N, C-alpha and C positions, 0 to 999 in steps of 0.2 A: 916074524912080522912085528911082534910086540917090542923086540929089542930095537928095531929100526925106529919105531915111533918114540921110544924112550930116549934114544940118542938124539933125535932131532929136537925133542922137547928140552933135553939138557942143554944143547947148543943154543936154543932160543933163550932159555933162562940166563945163560952166561952172557949172551949178547945184550939182553935187556938190562942186566945188572951193570954191565960196562957203560951202556948208554945212560942209564939213570944216574950213576955216580958222576958222570961228566956234566950232566944237566944241572945238578945241584951245586957243584963247585964253580962252574964256569958261567960268568955273567957276560952279557954283551957289552960292547963299548958304550952304547947309549945308556944302559942301566947304571954303569959305573959313573957316568957323567950326570946322572939324575934326570935323564930325559925320557920322555915317552914317545912312541911312534905309532902311527896308524897307517895302514895300507889303504890307499884310496882306490886305485884302479890298476888292473893288469891288462895288457894288450899283447896278443900274439900276432906277429907279422911274418909274412912269407915273402921271400925274394925268389922269383923264378929265374933259374939260370939254365945253361945248357945241360948241366948234369942233373937237374931236378930242382926241387924246392929247398931253399935254406931257411930254416925257421929261426926267429929271434923273439925276444920278449922286451917289453918296456913296462916300467912300473912307476907309479906316482906315489910318493910317501910324504906324510906330514910328520914333522918332529917338533916337539916343544917341551918346555919345562913345567907347564901348567901354572905358571906364575906371570904370564905376560910376554913370553918369548916364544916365537913360532917360526918355522921355516918349511918350505915345500920344495921337494926335489924330484927330478926325473932321472931314471937310470935305464940304460939299454945294454943288453948282453944276450949271448946265445943261450944262457942258462938262467932260469927264473931266480934262484937264490942270489946269483951274482948281480942281476938287474936290481933286485931289492936292496942289496948292500950298497950299490952305487947310488941309488936314489936316496938312501939314508945319509950317506956322506954329503951329497949335494944339498940336501935339506939342512944339515948342520951348518954348512958354509953360508947358506943364504938366510940364516935366522934374523928376524927383526924383533924389536921390542915395541910392544903396543901399550898404550895407556889403559888402565882399568879403573873403574869406579867401584869402590868397596871390594876390590878383588873378585868381582863376579860379573860385571857387565861393561859394555862399551860406553864412552861418554856422550855420544850423540849419534843421530841418524846419518848414514853415509851410503852412497851408491858407488860400488866398485865396478869398473868396466875393463874388459879385455876382449878385443875383437868384437864379435857379436854377442858375447856373454855379459850379462849384468847381474850383480848380486846386491840387493838392497838389504841393509842391516840396521836394526833399530834396537835401542836399549829396552830392557824389559824389567818389570818389577820382580822382587825376590820370590822365588818359588816357581817361576814360569818355566825354567829349563831351557834347553837348546832346541828351538823350533827351526829345523833346517833339514835339507836333504843330506844324503850320505856324504857327498864330497865336502860340502861346507861344514857339516857336523864334525868331521874328522879334524879339520883345521881349528874349529872353535874349541874342541876338547883338548887338543894339544896346547892351545894358547891359554887355557885355564878359564875361559869364558863360560860361566854357568847359567846365565840368564840372557837370552838374546832372541829376537824375532828376525828371521831372514826369509827372503824370497828370491829365488833364482829366476831370471827372465832371459829370453832370447835363447842362446845356444845351451843345450844340455850336455855338451861334450865335457867330461870331467876336467880335461886340460884347461879349457877356457873358463869354466866355473871356478876352479881353484885359483887360477891366476887373477880373476876378477875379485874374488874374496880377499886375496892377499893385497891387491892394490888398494882396496877399500880400507883394510886394516892399517896399511902403511900411511894413509891419509888422515887417520884419527889424530885429534889434538885435544889437549885439556884446556879448560877455560882460562887457567892461569897463564898458559903459554900465549893464548890469543890476546889477553890483556897486556902482557909484556910486549908483544909485537906492536900493539896499537898505542902503547904508552898511556893507557887509561885504565882506570879501575872498572872492571866489569862485575856487576852485582851477580851473585850466585842465584840461580833460579831455585825457588822453593820446591820441595819434593811433594807438595800437596796436590799438584796439578794433574 
């Protein structure tokens, strides 16, 4: 009886050492590219067929470089790891660049809408942090936004909330761009206010 426990312990130690060595040397494609990712939501779906239920998974993932680039992707597969991998690839393809003020906050207040979901985002003073729900927080962290106030209104479905946040971020513009479009000089607002 003791020999059997010892053998199983030795096999487990060998398996752990093999797995551990692979983890240290092998980096994911995202880490190699200098990107971070956050898993936002996982959903298990069942399709009822004549032979029984077929289960599948879908996952929403945010990917960004924490320097003003962020993307969100949706992946669907019969296995969860495959769904997450597909979502990461989709997010990398759909990355957008957003303007940041002092590399920490957004330039102005904006309301992003998608379906019945709305996300209001406002710039915040240094040290405020990311005041947001789980879905919007993941997007903000991947984008590198450190100080922002957000409020999700309407739908609380993570699909709609994340898409609304991304539409809002896509619509952000800097004051220099606005003045260039209007062909006038726009005075910068003081930070006293």
